[in-house]
C-alpha positions in Angstrom: 11.8 -2.4 -27.2 9.8 -5.7 -27.2 6.7 -7.4 -25.9 7.2 -10.8 -24.1 5.4 -13.0 -21.6 7.6 -13.6 -18.6 7.3 -16.8 -16.5 10.0 -16.2 -14.0 9.2 -17.0 -10.4 9.3 -13.3 -9.4 6.8 -12.1 -12.1 4.5 -15.1 -11.5 4.5 -14.5 -7.7 3.9 -10.8 -7.8 1.3 -11.2 -10.6 -0.8 -13.7 -8.7 -0.7 -11.5 -5.6 -1.8 -8.4 -7.6 -4.5 -10.4 -9.4 -6.0 -11.6 -6.1 -6.6 -8.0 -4.9 -6.8 -5.9 -8.0 -10.2 -4.7 -9.4 -8.9 -4.6 -13.0 -8.3 -7.3 -15.6 -5.7 -9.8 -14.5 -2.1 -9.3 -15.4 -1.2 -13.1 -15.4 -2.2 -15.0 -18.5 -3.8 -18.6 -18.6 -0.3 -20.1 -18.5 0.7 -18.2 -15.4 3.0 -15.8 -17.3 3.0 -12.0 -17.2 2.7 -10.3 -20.5 4.8 -7.1 -20.5 6.1 -4.5 -22.9 9.7 -3.6 -22.2 10.2 0.2 -22.5 13.2 2.5 -22.2 13.1 4.6 -19.0 14.2 7.7 -20.9 11.2 7.5 -23.2 8.6 7.2 -20.4 7.1 9.9 -18.3 4.3 9.8 -15.7 2.1 12.7 -16.6 -0.9 12.2 -14.2 -1.4 10.4 -10.9 2.4 9.9 -10.3 2.0 10.8 -6.6 -0.3 7.7 -6.3 2.3 5.2 -7.4 3.6 2.9 -4.6 6.4 0.5 -4.9 5.9 -3.1 -3.9 8.9 -5.4 -3.5 8.9 -9.2 -3.0 11.9 -8.7 -0.7 12.9 -5.5 1.1 16.4 -5.3 -0.5 15.3 -6.3 -4.0 16.3 -4.0 -6.8 13.0 -4.8 -8.6 9.9 -3.0 -7.6 6.4 -3.1 -9.0 4.6 0.1 -9.1 0.9 0.0 -8.2 -1.7 2.9 -8.2 -2.5 3.2 -4.5 -6.0 4.7 -5.3 -7.3 1.6 -6.9 -4.7 -1.1 -6.5 -4.0 -1.4 -10.2 -0.5 -2.7 -11.0 1.1 -0.5 -13.6 4.7 -1.7 -14.3 7.8 -3.4 -13.0 11.0 -1.5 -12.6 14.4 -3.0 -12.3 15.9 0.0 -10.6 19.5 -0.8 -11.6 18.4 -1.1 -15.3 17.5 1.2 -18.1 14.1 -0.3 -18.9 10.7 -0.9 -17.3 8.3 -3.8 -17.9 4.8 -2.2 -18.4 2.0 -4.6 -17.9 0.7 -5.1 -21.5 -3.0 -4.5 -20.5 -2.0 -0.9 -19.5 -1.1 0.1 -23.1 -4.0 0.2 -25.6 -1.9 -0.2 -28.6 0.6 -2.7 -27.1 2.3 -5.0 -29.6 1.5 -8.7 -29.3 4.0 -10.7 -27.3 6.8 -12.2 -29.5 7.9 -15.0 -27.1 7.5 -16.6 -23.7 10.7 -16.4 -21.6 11.9 -18.0 -18.4 9.7 -21.1 -18.9 12.1 -23.2 -16.8 10.5 -21.6 -13.8 7.0 -22.9 -14.7 5.8 -25.6 -12.3 5.5 -29.1 -13.7 1.7 -29.1 -13.1 1.1 -26.0 -15.3 0.5 -26.4 -19.0 1.4 -23.5 -21.2 -1.2 -22.6 -23.8 -0.7 -23.7 -27.4 -0.5 -20.1 -28.7 2.2 -20.5 -31.3 4.7 -18.3 -29.4 8.3 -19.5 -29.2 9.2 -20.7 -25.7 12.5 -20.1 -24.1 13.7 -21.7 -20.8 15.7 -18.6 -20.0 16.1 -15.2 -21.8 17.2 -16.0 -25.4 20.2 -14.5 -27.2 18.0 -12.2 -29.3 16.3 -10.9 -26.2 19.6 -10.2 -24.5 21.1 -8.6 -27.7 18.1 -6.3 -28.1 18.6 -5.1 -24.5 22.3 -4.6 -25.0 21.9 -2.8 -28.4 19.3 -0.5 -26.8 21.6 0.2 -23.8 24.5 0.9 -26.2 22.3 3.4 -28.1 21.6 5.1 -24.8 25.3 5.6 -24.0 25.0 3.0 -21.1 22.9 5.4 -19.0 20.5 4.2 -16.3 18.0 7.0 -16.3 15.2 7.5 -13.8 11.5 7.5 -14.9 10.3 11.1 -15.3 7.7 11.9 -12.7 7.9 8.6 -10.8 9.0 8.7 -7.1 12.1 6.8 -6.2 
């Protein structure tokens, strides 16, 4: 659907924790944001290693879970379980499009400088971001599918 860098507190907190213990390239960028590619759940299927995915939540009751490969500690994607999309960490997709914007910059701490990378910055989720999500959900008939092969 789109590629963005999210600066919300949740993404920054989880990203820093994963980067502290993950053996792979960091998922948090120099400005503390998390580059992700938003993907429709009905167009995603885990074909190998699905049984190794473990959910990590910042709070037990949170509808957002981040799926990590238990074998190596690699964070793979974020899943808002009540939604129709997942946020795949950009580094996990070889042909991922470049991010088109930075969102939720209002959550960035005052002592953090965002890089001068030419990307538009939005304090929240801009209208075009929300319209893209809504148009996609409409095209899906307002379904909230599960990800094929991924444990609940």
